All heavy atoms as TSV, in Angstrom:
chain	resi	resn	atom	element	x	y	z
A	1	MET	N	N	0.839	-1.168	0.000
A	1	MET	CA	C	0.000	0.000	0.000
A	1	MET	C	C	0.885	1.233	0.000
A	1	MET	O	O	1.830	1.312	0.762
A	1	MET	CB	C	-0.890	-0.005	1.234
A	1	MET	CG	C	-1.746	1.205	1.346
A	1	MET	SD	S	-2.867	1.063	2.719
A	1	MET	CE	C	-2.352	2.478	3.643
A	2	LEU	N	N	0.573	2.177	-0.840
A	2	LEU	CA	C	1.335	3.415	-0.914
A	2	LEU	C	C	0.610	4.524	-0.175
A	2	LEU	O	O	-0.615	4.619	-0.214
A	2	LEU	CB	C	1.523	3.830	-2.368
A	2	LEU	CG	C	2.379	2.899	-3.200
A	2	LEU	CD1	C	2.400	3.363	-4.647
A	2	LEU	CD2	C	3.792	2.868	-2.655
A	3	LEU	N	N	1.388	5.355	0.481
A	3	LEU	CA	C	0.841	6.527	1.146
A	3	LEU	C	C	1.271	7.764	0.377
A	3	LEU	O	O	2.442	7.906	0.042
A	3	LEU	CB	C	1.374	6.636	2.577
A	3	LEU	CG	C	0.953	5.546	3.544
A	3	LEU	CD1	C	1.647	5.736	4.876
A	3	LEU	CD2	C	-0.548	5.563	3.733
A	4	SER	N	N	0.335	8.631	0.126
A	4	SER	CA	C	0.692	9.873	-0.557
A	4	SER	C	C	1.368	10.806	0.441
A	4	SER	O	O	1.220	10.671	1.658
A	4	SER	CB	C	-0.550	10.538	-1.134
A	4	SER	OG	O	-1.363	11.039	-0.077
A	5	LEU	N	N	2.102	11.765	-0.084
A	5	LEU	CA	C	2.751	12.757	0.767
A	5	LEU	C	C	1.708	13.509	1.584
A	5	LEU	O	O	1.909	13.798	2.762
A	5	LEU	CB	C	3.582	13.717	-0.079
A	5	LEU	CG	C	4.363	14.779	0.677
A	5	LEU	CD1	C	5.290	14.158	1.708
A	5	LEU	CD2	C	5.163	15.632	-0.296
A	6	ALA	N	N	0.568	13.805	0.977
A	6	ALA	CA	C	-0.502	14.504	1.692
A	6	ALA	C	C	-1.014	13.671	2.865
A	6	ALA	O	O	-1.278	14.201	3.943
A	6	ALA	CB	C	-1.645	14.834	0.733
A	7	ALA	N	N	-1.145	12.365	2.666
A	7	ALA	CA	C	-1.603	11.492	3.751
A	7	ALA	C	C	-0.605	11.479	4.898
A	7	ALA	O	O	-0.985	11.522	6.070
A	7	ALA	CB	C	-1.839	10.075	3.227
A	8	VAL	N	N	0.682	11.412	4.567
A	8	VAL	CA	C	1.714	11.418	5.605
A	8	VAL	C	C	1.680	12.740	6.370
A	8	VAL	O	O	1.764	12.753	7.602
A	8	VAL	CB	C	3.111	11.168	4.991
A	8	VAL	CG1	C	4.201	11.361	6.028
A	8	VAL	CG2	C	3.175	9.761	4.402
A	9	ARG	N	N	1.537	13.846	5.669
A	9	ARG	CA	C	1.449	15.156	6.332
A	9	ARG	C	C	0.232	15.230	7.239
A	9	ARG	O	O	0.306	15.749	8.352
A	9	ARG	CB	C	1.396	16.272	5.294
A	9	ARG	CG	C	2.721	16.531	4.641
A	9	ARG	CD	C	2.623	17.642	3.634
A	9	ARG	NE	N	3.915	17.877	3.003
A	9	ARG	CZ	C	4.075	18.420	1.830
A	9	ARG	NH1	N	3.037	18.801	1.120
A	9	ARG	NH2	N	5.279	18.591	1.330
A	10	ASN	N	N	-0.898	14.725	6.759
A	10	ASN	CA	C	-2.103	14.729	7.592
A	10	ASN	C	C	-1.911	13.897	8.846
A	10	ASN	O	O	-2.332	14.300	9.932
A	10	ASN	CB	C	-3.316	14.221	6.806
A	10	ASN	CG	C	-3.854	15.253	5.851
A	10	ASN	OD1	O	-3.655	16.444	6.023
A	10	ASN	ND2	N	-4.543	14.778	4.823
A	11	MET	N	N	-1.295	12.732	8.713
A	11	MET	CA	C	-1.046	11.893	9.888
A	11	MET	C	C	-0.143	12.613	10.882
A	11	MET	O	O	-0.384	12.586	12.081
A	11	MET	CB	C	-0.422	10.558	9.477
A	11	MET	CG	C	-1.396	9.621	8.812
A	11	MET	SD	S	-0.727	7.974	8.522
A	11	MET	CE	C	0.520	8.301	7.295
A	12	ARG	N	N	0.900	13.259	10.372
A	12	ARG	CA	C	1.828	13.983	11.242
A	12	ARG	C	C	1.103	15.116	11.964
A	12	ARG	O	O	1.282	15.316	13.163
A	12	ARG	CB	C	2.992	14.531	10.435
A	12	ARG	CG	C	4.057	15.200	11.301
A	12	ARG	CD	C	5.161	15.796	10.484
A	12	ARG	NE	N	4.588	16.855	9.637
A	12	ARG	CZ	C	5.080	17.242	8.474
A	12	ARG	NH1	N	6.158	16.669	7.997
A	12	ARG	NH2	N	4.515	18.192	7.780
A	13	ASN	N	N	0.257	15.846	11.256
A	13	ASN	CA	C	-0.453	16.969	11.857
A	13	ASN	C	C	-1.538	16.539	12.834
A	13	ASN	O	O	-1.856	17.266	13.767
A	13	ASN	CB	C	-1.068	17.851	10.768
A	13	ASN	CG	C	-0.020	18.573	9.950
A	13	ASN	OD1	O	1.099	18.786	10.402
A	13	ASN	ND2	N	-0.375	18.926	8.736
A	14	GLU	N	N	-2.106	15.384	12.620
A	14	GLU	CA	C	-3.219	14.924	13.454
A	14	GLU	C	C	-2.800	14.046	14.621
A	14	GLU	O	O	-3.634	13.685	15.442
A	14	GLU	CB	C	-4.234	14.165	12.593
A	14	GLU	CG	C	-4.960	15.047	11.608
A	14	GLU	CD	C	-5.810	16.114	12.299
A	14	GLU	OE1	O	-6.416	15.828	13.349
A	14	GLU	OE2	O	-5.853	17.240	11.780
A	15	VAL	N	N	-1.536	13.737	14.725
A	15	VAL	CA	C	-1.097	12.786	15.748
A	15	VAL	C	C	-1.480	13.225	17.155
A	15	VAL	O	O	-1.815	12.405	17.994
A	15	VAL	CB	C	0.422	12.487	15.638
A	15	VAL	CG1	C	1.253	13.680	16.087
A	15	VAL	CG2	C	0.786	11.251	16.432
A	16	GLU	N	N	-1.484	14.515	17.413
A	16	GLU	CA	C	-1.848	15.002	18.738
A	16	GLU	C	C	-3.360	15.132	18.929
A	16	GLU	O	O	-3.834	15.277	20.039
A	16	GLU	CB	C	-1.169	16.350	19.008
A	16	GLU	CG	C	0.344	16.255	19.098
A	16	GLU	CD	C	0.819	15.285	20.180
A	16	GLU	OE1	O	0.218	15.251	21.272
A	16	GLU	OE2	O	1.801	14.563	19.911
A	17	HIS	N	N	-4.119	15.082	17.833
A	17	HIS	CA	C	-5.564	15.273	17.924
A	17	HIS	C	C	-6.352	13.970	17.978
A	17	HIS	O	O	-7.521	13.967	18.329
A	17	HIS	CB	C	-6.059	16.112	16.733
A	17	HIS	CG	C	-5.474	17.474	16.711
A	17	HIS	ND1	N	-4.454	17.817	15.863
A	17	HIS	CD2	C	-5.737	18.573	17.456
A	17	HIS	CE1	C	-4.124	19.078	16.076
A	17	HIS	NE2	N	-4.884	19.559	17.038
A	18	SER	N	N	-5.734	12.905	17.592
A	18	SER	CA	C	-6.450	11.635	17.586
A	18	SER	C	C	-5.505	10.513	17.995
A	18	SER	O	O	-4.305	10.593	17.819
A	18	SER	CB	C	-7.046	11.354	16.208
A	18	SER	OG	O	-6.020	11.246	15.256
A	19	ARG	N	N	-6.075	9.515	18.540
A	19	ARG	CA	C	-5.302	8.337	18.931
A	19	ARG	C	C	-5.902	7.135	18.212
A	19	ARG	O	O	-6.983	6.675	18.553
A	19	ARG	CB	C	-5.359	8.128	20.443
A	19	ARG	CG	C	-4.780	9.268	21.230
A	19	ARG	CD	C	-3.275	9.263	21.126
A	19	ARG	NE	N	-2.742	10.390	21.876
A	19	ARG	CZ	C	-1.861	11.230	21.399
A	19	ARG	NH1	N	-1.420	11.088	20.180
A	19	ARG	NH2	N	-1.415	12.213	22.125
A	20	PHE	N	N	-5.201	6.666	17.212
A	20	PHE	CA	C	-5.682	5.534	16.428
A	20	PHE	C	C	-5.280	4.241	17.108
A	20	PHE	O	O	-4.116	4.027	17.412
A	20	PHE	CB	C	-5.097	5.585	15.018
A	20	PHE	CG	C	-5.469	4.401	14.182
A	20	PHE	CD1	C	-6.756	4.231	13.727
A	20	PHE	CD2	C	-4.523	3.445	13.865
A	20	PHE	CE1	C	-7.104	3.133	12.962
A	20	PHE	CE2	C	-4.864	2.346	13.102
A	20	PHE	CZ	C	-6.160	2.196	12.649
A	21	ASP	N	N	-6.249	3.401	17.364
A	21	ASP	CA	C	-5.993	2.094	17.940
A	21	ASP	C	C	-6.317	1.053	16.874
A	21	ASP	O	O	-7.475	0.859	16.518
A	21	ASP	CB	C	-6.860	1.876	19.168
A	21	ASP	CG	C	-6.598	0.544	19.850
A	21	ASP	OD1	O	-5.705	-0.211	19.389
A	21	ASP	OD2	O	-7.279	0.251	20.834
A	22	PRO	N	N	-5.312	0.370	16.326
A	22	PRO	CA	C	-5.552	-0.559	15.233
A	22	PRO	C	C	-6.270	-1.844	15.643
A	22	PRO	O	O	-6.702	-2.607	14.797
A	22	PRO	CB	C	-4.149	-0.870	14.720
A	22	PRO	CG	C	-3.264	-0.666	15.903
A	22	PRO	CD	C	-3.895	0.458	16.674
A	23	VAL	N	N	-6.437	-2.084	16.925
A	23	VAL	CA	C	-7.021	-3.356	17.373
A	23	VAL	C	C	-8.422	-3.554	16.812
A	23	VAL	O	O	-8.758	-4.633	16.320
A	23	VAL	CB	C	-7.009	-3.452	18.917
A	23	VAL	CG1	C	-7.763	-4.685	19.387
A	23	VAL	CG2	C	-5.589	-3.473	19.431
A	24	ARG	N	N	-9.253	-2.523	16.853
A	24	ARG	CA	C	-10.616	-2.669	16.341
A	24	ARG	C	C	-10.604	-3.008	14.853
A	24	ARG	O	O	-11.369	-3.856	14.391
A	24	ARG	CB	C	-11.412	-1.396	16.600
A	24	ARG	CG	C	-12.846	-1.530	16.183
A	24	ARG	CD	C	-13.672	-0.345	16.593
A	24	ARG	NE	N	-15.027	-0.481	16.093
A	24	ARG	CZ	C	-15.900	0.484	16.051
A	24	ARG	NH1	N	-15.588	1.678	16.503
A	24	ARG	NH2	N	-17.105	0.268	15.566
A	25	SER	N	N	-9.743	-2.333	14.089
A	25	SER	CA	C	-9.640	-2.620	12.658
A	25	SER	C	C	-9.165	-4.041	12.417
A	25	SER	O	O	-9.633	-4.727	11.507
A	25	SER	CB	C	-8.669	-1.648	11.990
A	25	SER	OG	O	-9.130	-0.334	12.099
A	26	GLN	N	N	-8.247	-4.494	13.234
A	26	GLN	CA	C	-7.729	-5.854	13.084
A	26	GLN	C	C	-8.804	-6.880	13.405
A	26	GLN	O	O	-8.953	-7.880	12.700
A	26	GLN	CB	C	-6.513	-6.054	13.983
A	26	GLN	CG	C	-5.314	-5.250	13.530
A	26	GLN	CD	C	-4.191	-5.211	14.560
A	26	GLN	OE1	O	-4.423	-5.320	15.756
A	26	GLN	NE2	N	-2.974	-5.047	14.076
A	27	VAL	N	N	-9.571	-6.636	14.454
A	27	VAL	CA	C	-10.587	-7.595	14.892
A	27	VAL	C	C	-11.807	-7.575	13.966
A	27	VAL	O	O	-12.251	-8.625	13.494
A	27	VAL	CB	C	-11.010	-7.306	16.348
A	27	VAL	CG1	C	-12.218	-8.129	16.739
A	27	VAL	CG2	C	-9.851	-7.571	17.294
A	28	GLU	N	N	-12.342	-6.393	13.693
A	28	GLU	CA	C	-13.593	-6.303	12.946
A	28	GLU	C	C	-13.423	-6.408	11.432
A	28	GLU	O	O	-14.301	-6.902	10.744
A	28	GLU	CB	C	-14.310	-4.997	13.287
A	28	GLU	CG	C	-14.794	-4.959	14.730
A	28	GLU	CD	C	-15.572	-3.710	15.067
A	28	GLU	OE1	O	-15.958	-2.962	14.146
A	28	GLU	OE2	O	-15.804	-3.480	16.269
A	29	LEU	N	N	-12.291	-5.922	10.921
A	29	LEU	CA	C	-12.089	-5.901	9.473
A	29	LEU	C	C	-11.006	-6.864	9.004
A	29	LEU	O	O	-10.719	-6.942	7.826
A	29	LEU	CB	C	-11.735	-4.471	9.023
A	29	LEU	CG	C	-12.767	-3.401	9.373
A	29	LEU	CD1	C	-12.231	-2.027	9.007
A	29	LEU	CD2	C	-14.084	-3.683	8.690
A	30	TRP	N	N	-10.377	-7.549	9.939
A	30	TRP	CA	C	-9.301	-8.500	9.653
A	30	TRP	C	C	-8.129	-7.833	8.935
A	30	TRP	O	O	-7.491	-8.423	8.081
A	30	TRP	CB	C	-9.793	-9.692	8.863
A	30	TRP	CG	C	-10.895	-10.476	9.520
A	30	TRP	CD1	C	-11.390	-10.337	10.775
A	30	TRP	CD2	C	-11.633	-11.541	8.947
A	30	TRP	NE1	N	-12.389	-11.223	11.011
A	30	TRP	CE2	C	-12.563	-11.984	9.900
A	30	TRP	CE3	C	-11.601	-12.152	7.711
A	30	TRP	CZ2	C	-13.444	-13.020	9.654
A	30	TRP	CZ3	C	-12.480	-13.187	7.471
A	30	TRP	CH2	C	-13.386	-13.617	8.434
A	31	LEU	N	N	-7.867	-6.580	9.268
A	31	LEU	CA	C	-6.752	-5.860	8.660
A	31	LEU	C	C	-5.460	-6.172	9.398
A	31	LEU	O	O	-5.467	-6.481	10.583
A	31	LEU	CB	C	-6.988	-4.348	8.711
A	31	LEU	CG	C	-8.151	-3.815	7.903
A	31	LEU	CD1	C	-8.277	-2.300	8.106
A	31	LEU	CD2	C	-7.974	-4.115	6.432
A	32	SER	N	N	-4.362	-6.071	8.676
A	32	SER	CA	C	-3.054	-6.194	9.316
A	32	SER	C	C	-2.218	-5.001	8.873
A	32	SER	O	O	-2.439	-4.431	7.810
A	32	SER	CB	C	-2.380	-7.505	8.933
A	32	SER	OG	O	-2.167	-7.555	7.546
A	33	PHE	N	N	-1.305	-4.623	9.709
A	33	PHE	CA	C	-0.504	-3.438	9.456
A	33	PHE	C	C	0.977	-3.787	9.486
A	33	PHE	O	O	1.423	-4.578	10.305
A	33	PHE	CB	C	-0.792	-2.365	10.511
A	33	PHE	CG	C	-2.234	-1.933	10.534
A	33	PHE	CD1	C	-3.147	-2.542	11.378
A	33	PHE	CD2	C	-2.677	-0.942	9.686
A	33	PHE	CE1	C	-4.481	-2.158	11.384
A	33	PHE	CE2	C	-4.008	-0.552	9.677
A	33	PHE	CZ	C	-4.904	-1.160	10.537
A	34	CYS	N	N	1.717	-3.179	8.570
A	34	CYS	CA	C	3.172	-3.338	8.537
A	34	CYS	C	C	3.787	-2.255	9.409
A	34	CYS	O	O	3.230	-1.165	9.533
A	34	CYS	CB	C	3.696	-3.168	7.112
A	34	CYS	SG	S	3.147	-4.430	5.970
A	35	PRO	N	N	4.957	-2.524	9.973
A	35	PRO	CA	C	5.647	-1.470	10.716
A	35	PRO	C	C	5.953	-0.287	9.792
A	35	PRO	O	O	6.203	-0.468	8.600
A	35	PRO	CB	C	6.934	-2.142	11.185
A	35	PRO	CG	C	6.669	-3.612	11.089
A	35	PRO	CD	C	5.671	-3.788	9.983
A	36	MET	N	N	5.937	0.913	10.334
A	36	MET	CA	C	6.144	2.120	9.532
A	36	MET	C	C	7.460	2.096	8.754
A	36	MET	O	O	7.466	2.453	7.572
A	36	MET	CB	C	6.045	3.372	10.409
A	36	MET	CG	C	6.075	4.649	9.599
A	36	MET	SD	S	4.782	4.798	8.326
A	36	MET	CE	C	3.341	5.082	9.313
A	37	PRO	N	N	8.597	1.679	9.344
A	37	PRO	CA	C	9.834	1.653	8.543
A	37	PRO	C	C	9.725	0.754	7.303
A	37	PRO	O	O	10.224	1.098	6.236
A	37	PRO	CB	C	10.890	1.121	9.516
A	37	PRO	CG	C	10.366	1.490	10.868
A	37	PRO	CD	C	8.864	1.368	10.755
A	38	GLU	N	N	9.042	-0.373	7.442
A	38	GLU	CA	C	8.850	-1.273	6.303
A	38	GLU	C	C	7.946	-0.631	5.249
A	38	GLU	O	O	8.200	-0.724	4.046
A	38	GLU	CB	C	8.238	-2.591	6.784
A	38	GLU	CG	C	8.040	-3.621	5.703
A	38	GLU	CD	C	7.405	-4.899	6.224
A	38	GLU	OE1	O	7.512	-5.197	7.433
A	38	GLU	OE2	O	6.794	-5.605	5.414
A	39	THR	N	N	6.900	0.045	5.691
A	39	THR	CA	C	5.985	0.715	4.777
A	39	THR	C	C	6.702	1.804	3.989
A	39	THR	O	O	6.552	1.909	2.765
A	39	THR	CB	C	4.803	1.319	5.562
A	39	THR	OG1	O	4.126	0.257	6.239
A	39	THR	CG2	C	3.839	2.052	4.650
A	40	ILE	N	N	7.500	2.603	4.679
A	40	ILE	CA	C	8.232	3.683	4.009
A	40	ILE	C	C	9.239	3.108	3.018
A	40	ILE	O	O	9.364	3.600	1.895
A	40	ILE	CB	C	8.904	4.601	5.040
A	40	ILE	CG1	C	7.817	5.355	5.816
A	40	ILE	CG2	C	9.868	5.574	4.362
A	40	ILE	CD1	C	8.327	6.126	7.015
A	41	ALA	N	N	9.953	2.052	3.409
A	41	ALA	CA	C	10.919	1.421	2.502
A	41	ALA	C	C	10.221	0.886	1.257
A	41	ALA	O	O	10.728	1.034	0.134
A	41	ALA	CB	C	11.672	0.308	3.224
A	42	ASP	N	N	9.045	0.278	1.428
A	42	ASP	CA	C	8.275	-0.219	0.283
A	42	ASP	C	C	7.858	0.926	-0.631
A	42	ASP	O	O	7.925	0.817	-1.862
A	42	ASP	CB	C	7.025	-0.972	0.748
A	42	ASP	CG	C	7.328	-2.315	1.383
A	42	ASP	OD1	O	8.477	-2.798	1.264
A	42	ASP	OD2	O	6.412	-2.877	2.019
A	43	ASP	N	N	7.426	2.038	-0.041
A	43	ASP	CA	C	7.016	3.200	-0.839
A	43	ASP	C	C	8.191	3.757	-1.633
A	43	ASP	O	O	8.062	4.040	-2.836
A	43	ASP	CB	C	6.445	4.294	0.051
A	43	ASP	CG	C	5.073	3.951	0.608
A	43	ASP	OD1	O	4.477	2.962	0.162
A	43	ASP	OD2	O	4.609	4.690	1.492
A	44	VAL	N	N	9.334	3.927	-0.991
A	44	VAL	CA	C	10.520	4.457	-1.672
A	44	VAL	C	C	10.928	3.527	-2.807
A	44	VAL	O	O	11.232	3.980	-3.918
A	44	VAL	CB	C	11.678	4.672	-0.676
A	44	VAL	CG1	C	12.982	4.973	-1.397
A	44	VAL	CG2	C	11.333	5.799	0.296
A	45	ALA	N	N	10.907	2.223	-2.570
A	45	ALA	CA	C	11.260	1.257	-3.611
A	45	ALA	C	C	10.301	1.362	-4.797
A	45	ALA	O	O	10.724	1.290	-5.955
A	45	ALA	CB	C	11.249	-0.160	-3.039
A	46	TRP	N	N	9.009	1.543	-4.518
A	46	TRP	CA	C	8.033	1.668	-5.597
A	46	TRP	C	C	8.305	2.917	-6.428
A	46	TRP	O	O	8.294	2.871	-7.654
A	46	TRP	CB	C	6.613	1.712	-5.030
A	46	TRP	CG	C	5.573	1.729	-6.105
A	46	TRP	CD1	C	4.968	0.656	-6.687
A	46	TRP	CD2	C	5.029	2.893	-6.763
A	46	TRP	NE1	N	4.071	1.075	-7.650
A	46	TRP	CE2	C	4.095	2.442	-7.715
A	46	TRP	CE3	C	5.236	4.251	-6.627
A	46	TRP	CZ2	C	3.371	3.319	-8.525
A	46	TRP	CZ3	C	4.516	5.128	-7.438
A	46	TRP	CH2	C	3.596	4.654	-8.371
A	47	TYR	N	N	8.540	4.048	-5.753
A	47	TYR	CA	C	8.827	5.285	-6.486
A	47	TYR	C	C	10.097	5.158	-7.320
A	47	TYR	O	O	10.163	5.642	-8.449
A	47	TYR	CB	C	8.934	6.479	-5.529
A	47	TYR	CG	C	7.577	7.012	-5.105
A	47	TYR	CD1	C	7.054	6.715	-3.846
A	47	TYR	CD2	C	6.828	7.798	-5.958
A	47	TYR	CE1	C	5.815	7.201	-3.459
A	47	TYR	CE2	C	5.586	8.289	-5.581
A	47	TYR	CZ	C	5.082	7.989	-4.332
A	47	TYR	OH	O	3.855	8.459	-3.960
A	48	ARG	N	N	11.114	4.497	-6.785
A	48	ARG	CA	C	12.347	4.288	-7.557
A	48	ARG	C	C	12.087	3.374	-8.750
A	48	ARG	O	O	12.546	3.645	-9.854
A	48	ARG	CB	C	13.438	3.704	-6.663
A	48	ARG	CG	C	14.061	4.739	-5.772
A	48	ARG	CD	C	15.355	4.272	-5.148
A	48	ARG	NE	N	15.953	5.383	-4.428
A	48	ARG	CZ	C	16.354	5.329	-3.179
A	48	ARG	NH1	N	16.287	4.202	-2.515
A	48	ARG	NH2	N	16.866	6.391	-2.601
A	49	ALA	N	N	11.358	2.296	-8.542
A	49	ALA	CA	C	11.076	1.340	-9.612
A	49	ALA	C	C	10.254	1.968	-10.731
A	49	ALA	O	O	10.327	1.532	-11.877
A	49	ALA	CB	C	10.350	0.116	-9.048
A	50	ASN	N	N	9.488	2.984	-10.398
A	50	ASN	CA	C	8.639	3.648	-11.386
A	50	ASN	C	C	9.223	4.961	-11.885
A	50	ASN	O	O	8.515	5.773	-12.481
A	50	ASN	CB	C	7.236	3.850	-10.802
A	50	ASN	CG	C	6.496	2.539	-10.708
A	50	ASN	OD1	O	5.945	2.058	-11.697
A	50	ASN	ND2	N	6.514	1.909	-9.552
A	51	GLY	N	N	10.528	5.149	-11.649
A	51	GLY	CA	C	11.238	6.294	-12.191
A	51	GLY	C	C	10.895	7.635	-11.565
A	51	GLY	O	O	11.170	8.678	-12.147
A	52	MET	N	N	10.301	7.622	-10.390
A	52	MET	CA	C	9.919	8.871	-9.747
A	52	MET	C	C	10.954	9.354	-8.731
A	52	MET	O	O	10.842	10.475	-8.234
A	52	MET	CB	C	8.556	8.723	-9.083
A	52	MET	CG	C	7.455	8.455	-10.096
A	52	MET	SD	S	5.900	8.250	-9.250
A	52	MET	CE	C	4.900	7.615	-10.566
A	53	LEU	N	N	11.899	8.500	-8.423
A	53	LEU	CA	C	13.037	8.846	-7.567
A	53	LEU	C	C	14.300	8.302	-8.232
A	53	LEU	O	O	14.263	7.222	-8.810
A	53	LEU	CB	C	12.909	8.214	-6.177
A	53	LEU	CG	C	11.980	8.854	-5.180
A	53	LEU	CD1	C	11.915	8.009	-3.898
A	53	LEU	CD2	C	12.413	10.263	-4.830
A	54	PRO	N	N	15.398	9.016	-8.103
A	54	PRO	CA	C	16.627	8.496	-8.666
A	54	PRO	C	C	17.106	7.255	-7.901
A	54	PRO	O	O	16.821	7.113	-6.717
A	54	PRO	CB	C	17.625	9.647	-8.509
A	54	PRO	CG	C	17.073	10.485	-7.411
A	54	PRO	CD	C	15.567	10.320	-7.460
A	55	ALA	N	N	17.783	6.390	-8.612
A	55	ALA	CA	C	18.349	5.212	-7.954
A	55	ALA	C	C	19.402	5.683	-6.978
A	55	ALA	O	O	20.116	6.637	-7.207
A	55	ALA	CB	C	18.958	4.274	-8.990
A	56	GLY	N	N	19.474	5.027	-5.871
A	56	GLY	CA	C	20.464	5.405	-4.859
A	56	GLY	C	C	20.507	4.345	-3.777
A	56	GLY	O	O	19.734	3.409	-3.770
A	57	SER	N	N	21.420	4.527	-2.879
A	57	SER	CA	C	21.561	3.553	-1.805
A	57	SER	C	C	20.492	3.825	-0.750
A	57	SER	O	O	20.128	4.962	-0.484
A	57	SER	CB	C	22.946	3.635	-1.184
A	57	SER	OG	O	23.145	4.924	-0.640
A	58	ALA	N	N	19.996	2.761	-0.171
A	58	ALA	CA	C	19.025	2.886	0.911
A	58	ALA	C	C	19.764	3.293	2.178
A	58	ALA	O	O	20.872	2.860	2.436
A	58	ALA	CB	C	18.280	1.571	1.126
A	59	THR	N	N	19.127	4.133	2.957
A	59	THR	CA	C	19.755	4.564	4.213
A	59	THR	C	C	19.040	3.992	5.394
A	59	THR	O	O	17.958	3.538	5.327
A	59	THR	CB	C	19.758	6.102	4.331
A	59	THR	OG1	O	18.431	6.577	4.222
A	59	THR	CG2	C	20.627	6.718	3.262
């Protein structure tokens, strides 16, 4: 799953206004979540693979 820059900004801005508890989503919707570092690495890899970021070493 890819996150847009706008979505990331919204999450950063809203972190103090809301407390998201993934347990309900996991139980009721059977959703699973990847750790944020893994999600970001996947997003960066996708952008690189699609020519939207220059190739470079991962940090």
